[in-house]
C-alpha positions in Angstrom: 76.0 24.3 34.7 75.0 20.8 33.3 75.0 20.6 29.6 72.2 18.2 28.3 73.3 16.0 25.3 70.4 14.8 22.6 70.3 12.0 20.9 71.6 11.4 17.7 69.4 10.6 15.2 70.9 6.9 14.7 69.6 6.5 18.4 66.0 7.7 18.0 64.4 4.4 17.7 62.1 3.3 14.8 58.3 3.3 15.0 57.0 -0.1 14.8 56.1 -0.8 11.0 52.3 -0.9 10.2 51.6 -3.8 8.5 48.8 -3.5 6.2 46.4 -6.6 4.3 46.9 -6.1 1.0 43.2 -8.1 1.0 40.3 -5.4 0.7 37.4 -6.6 2.7 34.1 -7.6 0.6 30.6 -6.5 2.0 28.1 -8.2 0.2 25.5 -5.7 -1.3 22.2 -5.3 0.0 19.8 -7.4 -1.7 16.5 -6.8 -2.6 14.4 -8.9 -0.4 16.9 -7.3 2.8 15.2 -3.8 1.7 12.0 -5.5 1.2 12.3 -6.8 4.9 13.2 -3.7 6.7 10.6 -1.4 4.8 8.1 -4.0 6.1 9.2 -3.5 9.5 9.3 0.4 9.3 5.4 0.1 8.5 5.0 -1.3 12.3 7.4 0.4 14.3 5.5 3.0 15.1 2.4 3.3 17.1 0.4 4.7 14.6 1.7 2.6 11.9 1.2 -0.6 14.2 -2.5 0.2 15.1 -2.9 1.4 11.4 -2.5 -2.1 10.6 -4.0 -3.8 13.8 -7.2 -1.6 12.6 -7.7 -4.3 9.3 -8.2 -7.4 11.3 -10.2 -5.5 13.9 -12.4 -3.5 12.0 -13.3 -6.9 10.0 -14.5 -8.5 13.3 -16.1 -5.1 14.3 -18.1 -5.4 10.5 -18.9 -9.0 11.4 -20.1 -8.6 14.8 -22.6 -5.7 13.2 -23.7 -8.0 10.3 -24.7 -10.5 12.7 -26.6 -8.1 15.3 -28.4 -5.8 13.3 -29.1 -7.4 10.2 -32.1 -9.9 9.7 -31.8 -13.5 9.1 -32.6 -13.9 5.3 -29.7 -10.9 4.8 -27.0 -13.5 6.8 -25.5 -14.8 3.8 -21.5 -15.1 3.2 -21.7 -12.0 0.1 -23.6 -9.6 2.8 -20.6 -10.0 5.4 -18.2 -9.9 2.5 -19.7 -6.7 1.4 -19.9 -5.1 4.9 -15.8 -6.2 5.8 -15.3 -4.7 2.0 -16.0 -1.0 2.9 -13.4 -0.6 5.7 -10.9 -2.3 3.6 -11.6 0.1 1.0 -10.6 3.0 3.1 -8.0 1.7 5.3 -5.8 -0.1 2.7 -5.4 3.0 0.5 -3.9 4.8 3.5 -1.2 2.0 4.7 -0.3 2.3 0.4 -0.1 6.5 1.0 2.0 6.3 4.4 4.1 3.5 3.8 5.8 6.7 1.4 5.0 9.9 2.5 6.6 8.7 5.7 9.8 9.1 4.5 9.5 12.8 4.1 6.7 13.4 6.9 8.5 12.3 9.8 12.3 13.1 7.5 13.6 9.7 7.6 14.5 9.8 3.3 17.9 10.6 3.9 18.6 8.1 6.2 16.9 5.5 3.9 18.6 6.9 0.3 21.8 7.1 2.1 21.8 3.4 3.1 20.2 2.4 0.0 21.4 4.8 -2.7 18.9 3.3 -5.3 15.7 4.9 -4.7 14.1 2.9 -7.5 14.9 -0.3 -5.3 13.6 1.4 -2.0 10.0 2.6 -3.8 9.6 -1.1 -5.6 10.4 -2.6 -1.8 7.4 -0.5 -0.4 5.2 -1.4 -3.8 5.7 -5.3 -3.2 4.9 -4.5 0.6 2.0 -2.7 -0.1 0.5 -5.8 -2.3 1.4 -8.6 0.0 -0.4 -6.2 2.8 -3.1 -6.1 0.6 -3.9 -9.3 -0.5 -3.1 -10.8 2.6 -5.4 -8.5 4.1 -8.4 -9.6 1.6 -7.7 -13.3 3.1 -8.1 -12.4 6.5 -11.2 -10.4 5.7 -12.4 -13.5 3.9 -11.7 -16.0 6.9 -13.2 -13.4 9.0 -16.2 -13.7 6.8 -16.7 -16.2 6.8 -16.7 -17.2 10.6 -19.1 -14.6 10.7 -21.2 -16.1 8.1 -21.1 -19.5 10.1 -21.4 -18.3 13.5 -24.2 -15.8 12.5 -26.4 -18.2 10.6 -25.9 -20.7 13.7 -27.0 -17.9 16.2 -30.6 -16.7 13.9 -31.3 -20.6 13.6 -31.2 -20.6 9.5 -29.0 -22.3 6.8 -25.8 -21.1 6.1 -25.4 -19.4 2.6 -22.3 -19.2 0.6 -23.0 -16.8 -2.3 -19.7 -15.3 -2.6 -17.4 -17.7 -4.8 -13.8 -18.1 -5.6 -13.9 -15.9 -8.4 -15.9 -13.0 -6.6 -13.2 -12.9 -3.9 -10.5 -12.2 -6.7 -12.7 -9.6 -8.3 -12.8 -7.7 -4.9 -9.2 -8.1 -4.0 -7.9 -7.1 -7.3 -10.4 -3.6 -6.9 -9.2 -3.2 -3.5 -5.5 -3.5 -4.9 -6.0 -0.9 -7.3 -7.4 1.1 -4.5 -4.0 0.7 -2.8 -2.2 1.1 -6.3 -3.9 5.0 -6.0 -3.2 5.8 -3.0 0.7 4.3 -3.7 0.6 6.8 -7.1 -0.5 9.5 -5.1 1.8 9.3 -2.1 4.7 9.0 -4.7 3.3 11.9 -6.9 3.0 14.3 -3.7 5.0 13.2 -0.6 3.3 14.7 1.9 0.9 12.7 3.9 -2.2 15.1 4.8 -2.1 16.1 1.0 -1.9 12.8 -0.2 -4.8 11.4 2.1 -6.9 14.5 1.0 -6.0 13.7 -3.1 -7.5 10.1 -2.4 -10.8 11.1 -1.0 -11.2 13.7 -3.5 -10.3 11.3 -5.9 -12.7 8.4 -4.2 -15.7 9.9 -3.2 -16.0 14.1 -5.0 -14.8 12.8 -8.4 -17.4 9.6 -8.6 -20.2 12.1 -7.6 -19.1 14.5 -10.2 -18.9 11.7 -12.7 -22.6 10.4 -11.7 -24.3 13.5 -12.3 -22.5 14.1 -14.9 -23.6 10.6 -16.5 -27.6 11.1 -15.7 -27.5 14.4 -17.4 -25.0 14.2 -20.2 -25.7 11.3 -23.2 -22.4 11.9 -24.5 -20.4 11.7 -20.9 -22.3 8.5 -20.1 -21.4 6.7 -23.4 -17.9 7.7 -23.2 -17.8 7.0 -19.2 -16.2 3.4 -19.3 -13.5 4.8 -21.4 -12.4 7.7 -19.4 -13.8 7.2 -15.8 -10.9 4.7 -14.0 -12.6 4.8 -10.5 -16.0 3.8 -12.5 -14.1 0.5 -14.1 -12.1 0.0 -11.0 -15.8 -0.3 -8.9 -17.3 -2.8 -11.0 -15.1 -4.8 -10.4 -16.6 -5.6 -6.9 -19.8 -6.5 -9.1 -17.6 -9.1 -11.3 -18.8 -10.5 -14.5 -16.1 -8.4 -16.5 -16.1 -9.3 -20.6 -13.0 -8.7 -22.9 -14.2 -5.1 -23.5 -14.6 -4.2 -19.8 -10.9 -5.5 -19.4 -9.9 -3.6 -22.1 -11.3 -0.2 -20.6 -9.8 -0.8 -17.3 -6.6 -1.3 -18.6 -7.0 2.3 -20.8 -8.3 4.0 -18.0 -6.0 3.1 -15.8 -3.2 3.5 -17.9 -4.3 7.2 -17.9 -5.1 7.6 -14.3 -2.8 5.2 -12.4 0.4 4.3 -14.7 1.0 8.2 -16.1 0.7 9.9 -13.1 2.9 7.3 -11.2 5.2 7.2 -14.0 5.7 11.1 -13.1 5.8 10.8 -9.4 8.7 8.0 -9.9 10.6 11.0 -12.1 10.6 13.5 -9.4 11.5 11.2 -6.9 14.3 10.4 -8.7 15.0 14.0 -9.3 14.2 15.3 -6.1 16.4 16.8 -3.0 16.0 14.9 0.2 16.0 17.0 3.1 
């Protein structure tokens, strides 16, 4: 019978010492520009988002073509082309703003987004910047398409080209559409559900103006008070231009009530709600 001799403690080889670098790796913070770029790419990544963004240019071309084909020769003016393009823009742009917010909850990407960027305020700010940029760029594209349509349409009809829509008019219309996007953005932040926010926007932009118009026609007291209480009335007045100091004051007051306060409430809820 053989005997197995175990090595003594002194004979066991020592494990190699682990050399650790005392210097800690420094990871640069995520900048706001990076967050803005990521949020902008997210608006184009899905098929629905891509075609929603493409619809801005497509609808501009369709509206311009319809004006050339169906409008009488004396109506082929830049102002009419701008009005034709402005209607689909007023519908599509708020949808872009709504979905940029609600997609984080409807597609359940919010947990990933707010884990990578714990500061929710920076994410919402990045989305707001993108909505503003897209709104302004979309109006520039619409203006260029409308100008081309005006030149081509009048050339085909054999009439003089009329430029009755100046820079000041363009700025008024752009501000009106940006405020429409802001309403959509506010509803997205406040409701955080795509269907609910879209329904809420159409109630605000279609049903509520009908009610207030009927009320203004039948009640003198509301007709006098409407510019001071109806934000939609003042925002739509931007498309007509010619604002005075009083008009700007009315727009600022009603915007504070109907836009700024609900947006502040929505931001407060976003900061404190549980993301699932």
